[in-house]
C-alpha positions as CSV (number, residue, x, y, z in Angstrom):
1,M,68.4,95.1,152.8
2,A,70.8,97.7,152.4
3,E,74.0,97.1,151.2
4,I,77.0,96.7,153.9
5,F,78.7,99.5,155.2
6,K,82.1,98.6,155.5
7,E,84.5,101.1,158.1
8,E,88.2,100.5,159.1
9,R,88.6,102.1,162.9
10,I,91.9,102.6,164.4
11,I,91.8,102.6,168.4
12,E,94.6,102.9,171.1
13,G,94.9,99.3,172.8
14,S,96.0,97.9,175.5
15,R,99.8,99.2,175.6
16,E,99.4,102.2,174.0
17,L,99.7,100.4,170.3
18,P,96.8,100.4,167.9
19,I,94.1,98.2,167.6
20,S,92.8,98.0,163.8
21,L,89.2,96.8,163.6
22,D,87.1,96.6,160.9
23,L,83.1,97.2,161.0
24,N,80.4,95.5,159.0
25,F,77.1,96.0,159.1
26,A,73.6,96.9,157.2
27,P,72.8,100.3,158.0
28,D,68.8,99.5,157.8
29,G,69.0,97.4,160.5
30,R,68.7,98.2,164.5
31,N,69.3,96.5,168.0
32,M,72.2,94.2,166.6
33,P,73.7,91.6,168.2
34,I,77.6,92.9,168.7
35,V,79.9,90.2,167.2
36,V,83.2,90.4,168.3
37,F,85.7,88.4,165.6
38,V,89.6,87.3,167.2
39,H,92.1,85.9,165.2
40,G,94.4,83.4,166.4
41,F,98.4,82.4,167.1
42,K,100.4,84.2,163.9
43,G,96.6,85.7,162.5
44,F,95.1,88.6,161.8
45,K,92.1,90.4,160.5
46,D,92.3,90.3,157.0
47,W,93.4,86.9,156.4
48,G,92.2,84.4,153.8
49,A,88.5,84.6,153.8
50,W,87.9,86.6,156.9
51,N,86.8,89.6,154.7
52,L,83.8,87.2,152.8
53,V,83.0,86.0,156.9
54,A,82.4,89.7,157.6
55,D,80.1,90.3,154.8
56,Y,78.5,87.7,155.5
57,M,77.3,87.9,158.9
58,A,76.7,91.4,158.3
59,K,73.7,90.5,155.9
60,A,72.3,88.3,158.6
61,N,71.9,91.2,160.8
62,T,74.9,91.0,163.0
63,F,77.3,94.6,164.3
64,F,80.4,92.5,162.6
65,V,83.5,93.9,164.3
66,K,87.1,92.0,163.5
67,I,90.6,93.1,165.1
68,N,93.7,93.1,164.7
69,L,95.3,92.6,168.7
70,S,97.7,95.3,169.2
71,H,100.8,93.1,169.1
72,N,100.2,90.9,166.6
73,G,102.9,91.8,164.4
74,V,100.9,93.8,161.2
75,K,101.0,97.2,161.2
76,S,98.1,99.7,161.0
77,N,99.0,101.1,157.7
78,D,100.0,97.8,155.5
79,L,97.4,95.2,157.1
80,S,98.3,92.7,154.7
81,D,100.3,89.9,156.7
82,I,102.9,90.1,159.6
83,N,105.4,92.7,159.4
84,D,106.5,94.1,162.1
85,P,108.2,90.9,164.3
86,E,109.6,93.3,167.1
87,T,106.0,94.0,168.2
88,F,105.6,90.0,167.6
89,G,108.1,89.2,170.0
90,E,106.4,91.6,172.9
91,N,103.0,90.1,172.9
92,N,101.3,88.2,175.6
93,F,98.2,86.7,177.0
94,S,98.0,89.5,179.1
95,I,97.6,92.0,176.5
96,E,95.2,89.9,174.4
97,L,92.7,90.0,176.9
98,D,93.2,93.7,177.5
99,D,92.8,94.6,173.8
100,I,89.6,92.6,173.8
101,G,88.7,94.6,177.0
102,K,89.6,98.2,174.9
103,V,87.3,97.1,172.3
104,L,84.3,96.2,173.9
105,D,85.0,99.8,175.8
106,W,85.1,101.3,172.5
107,L,82.1,99.8,171.8
108,T,79.9,99.9,174.6
109,D,81.0,103.3,176.0
110,D,82.7,105.4,173.3
111,N,81.5,104.6,170.2
112,E,78.4,107.4,170.0
113,E,78.6,107.2,165.9
114,Y,77.2,103.7,165.5
115,R,75.7,102.7,168.8
116,H,71.8,103.2,167.6
117,Y,72.5,100.5,165.2
118,Y,73.7,97.5,168.0
119,N,72.4,95.9,171.6
120,T,75.2,96.4,173.9
121,E,73.7,93.8,175.9
122,D,73.8,91.3,173.0
123,I,78.0,90.9,172.7
124,T,79.4,87.4,171.2
125,L,83.0,86.7,171.0
126,I,84.2,84.6,168.2
127,G,87.4,83.2,168.3
128,H,89.9,81.7,165.6
129,S,92.2,78.8,166.9
130,R,94.5,80.5,170.1
131,G,92.0,83.4,169.8
132,A,89.5,80.9,171.2
133,A,91.4,80.5,174.3
134,T,91.5,84.0,174.9
135,C,87.5,84.7,174.4
136,L,87.2,82.2,176.5
137,L,89.4,83.9,179.3
138,R,88.0,87.3,178.5
139,A,84.5,86.3,178.8
140,M,85.0,84.8,182.2
141,E,86.0,88.3,183.2
142,D,83.9,90.2,181.5
143,E,80.2,90.5,182.2
144,R,79.1,92.6,178.8
145,V,80.0,89.3,176.9
146,Q,76.6,86.7,176.7
147,R,78.1,84.2,174.5
148,V,81.2,82.8,172.9
149,I,81.5,80.6,169.8
150,T,85.1,78.9,169.4
151,W,86.3,78.1,165.8
152,A,88.9,75.1,166.0
153,G,90.0,75.9,169.3
154,A,93.7,75.8,170.4
155,F,92.6,75.8,174.3
156,N,96.2,74.6,175.8
157,I,97.9,77.9,176.9
158,E,100.5,75.8,178.5
159,K,101.9,74.7,175.3
160,Y,102.5,78.2,174.2
161,T,103.8,78.9,177.5
162,A,106.4,76.2,177.7
163,M,107.5,76.3,174.1
164,E,110.7,75.9,175.5
165,D,112.8,74.8,179.3
166,D,112.1,77.3,181.3
167,A,115.9,77.8,181.6
168,I,117.0,78.2,178.6
169,W,114.1,80.2,177.5
170,R,115.4,82.8,180.5
171,E,118.8,82.6,179.8
172,R,118.6,83.4,176.0
173,G,116.0,86.0,176.2
174,F,113.8,84.5,173.4
175,V,112.6,81.6,171.6
176,E,112.1,81.4,168.2
177,V,108.6,80.4,166.3
178,K,108.3,79.9,162.3
179,N,105.4,80.4,160.5
180,G,104.8,77.4,158.1
181,R,102.6,79.6,155.7
182,T,105.5,82.1,154.8
183,G,108.6,80.1,156.3
184,H,109.7,83.4,158.2
185,T,110.7,83.1,162.0
186,Y,109.9,85.1,164.9
187,T,111.2,85.0,168.3
188,I,108.9,85.6,171.3
189,G,110.7,87.3,174.1
190,Y,110.9,85.6,177.3
191,Q,108.1,88.4,178.7
192,F,105.8,86.2,177.3
193,R,106.1,83.3,179.7
194,Q,106.7,85.8,182.8
195,D,103.5,87.4,182.0
196,Y,101.9,83.8,182.3
197,L,103.8,82.9,185.1
198,D,102.6,86.4,187.1
199,N,98.9,86.3,186.0
200,I,98.5,82.5,186.5
201,E,95.3,82.8,188.2
202,R,93.7,85.1,185.4
203,L,95.5,83.1,182.5
204,N,95.0,79.3,183.8
205,L,92.4,78.2,181.4
206,K,92.5,74.8,182.0
207,A,91.9,75.9,186.0
208,K,89.6,78.4,185.5
209,I,87.2,77.0,182.7
210,Q,84.9,75.3,185.4
211,E,83.4,78.9,186.3
212,F,82.3,79.3,182.6
213,D,78.9,80.1,182.3
214,Q,77.8,81.8,179.0
215,A,76.4,80.0,176.5
216,L,79.2,78.7,174.6
217,M,79.7,76.9,171.3
218,L,82.2,75.0,170.0
219,L,83.0,74.5,166.0
220,H,85.6,72.3,165.3
221,G,86.5,70.4,161.8
222,D,87.1,66.7,161.7
223,D,90.4,67.4,159.5
224,D,92.1,69.6,161.8
225,Q,95.9,68.8,161.5
226,V,96.8,71.6,163.9
227,A,94.0,72.0,167.1
228,P,93.0,68.5,167.5
229,I,89.5,68.2,167.2
230,S,89.8,66.3,171.0
231,N,90.3,70.3,172.1
232,S,87.0,70.9,171.9
233,K,85.7,68.0,173.2
234,K,87.4,68.3,176.6
235,I,86.1,72.0,177.0
236,H,82.7,70.6,176.0
237,Q,82.7,68.1,179.1
238,V,83.7,70.4,181.5
239,V,81.5,73.3,180.3
240,K,78.0,71.1,180.1
241,Q,75.9,73.6,179.1
242,S,77.9,74.1,175.5
243,L,77.1,73.2,172.2
244,F,79.6,71.1,170.6
245,L,79.0,70.4,166.8
246,E,82.4,68.3,164.7
247,M,82.2,69.8,161.2
248,D,83.8,69.4,158.0
249,G,86.6,70.8,157.1
250,D,90.5,71.4,158.4
251,H,91.8,74.1,160.9
252,V,90.9,76.8,158.8
253,F,87.5,75.1,156.9
254,G,88.7,74.5,153.8
255,A,90.3,78.9,153.6
256,S,93.8,79.8,152.7
257,H,95.2,83.2,152.7
258,P,95.5,84.6,150.5
259,W,91.8,83.9,149.0
260,T,91.2,85.3,145.7
261,S,87.2,83.9,145.3
262,D,84.7,85.8,145.9
263,V,82.7,83.1,148.0
264,L,83.1,81.5,151.1
265,P,84.9,78.0,151.2
266,E,81.8,75.5,152.0
267,D,83.0,74.0,155.1
268,L,83.8,77.5,156.2
269,E,80.5,78.8,155.5
270,D,78.6,76.1,157.2
271,V,80.4,77.3,160.5
272,V,79.3,80.5,159.5
273,N,75.9,79.5,159.4
274,E,76.0,77.3,162.4
275,S,77.3,80.5,164.2
276,I,74.6,82.9,163.2
277,E,72.0,80.6,164.6
278,F,73.3,80.5,167.7
279,I,73.9,83.9,167.8
280,H,70.3,84.9,166.9
281,S,69.0,81.9,168.9
């Protein structure tokens, strides 16, 4: 196999802020499935071992794209960590869904440069943690998506929209959240909850999940202390055609940030291999 090609691109997001994305693929491949990886809450595309995941997926004959959602708080000129708390506080679920749509538009309509490498009718979304919920919602409104794979899914959207009593959050204008990894505290504006209330038919995953009819794989670690494994089990019970696998590992399957090894942690490698098999099945 040829050496893996890597390129970072910037496209316009749903609210004019940029979406940074990484392309990883083997240039000798053709008609490869597209795989779009979506990070979770307080996550970003260059966190931990995600770059190694991209290489691994590319070597497995996929056109792998990992993205920074436009309002995740990571500036496009410094991708090392959350460094734009103001933008982070202006994020909401509608923006995230629209951002994924922008990425799919770019891949299927606007990107003439690389389109001959991949199959626009074979698209998988992979979402980690809260990104899993976002991917499920996007798939249900986007017929271009053939399958979804969730890693350690955090599906309780209502938990995020009820981080504070409504009246207190509305009056104060923001709620504070702490990043356990860095110790930094960020604020999220009331617009986050207002967006959910205004678009509840689009964003109410609990009500909509019964409509899900694409291929779905749910991978969850048995030692996840952030998003309990019961999250994925509940989705599996509702989506009868889904495949649920209980994996070894924690919320990030043994990875951490920064990740200095040149190999994947064993638990995460198992997750990636199961995902590859599902994509090519």
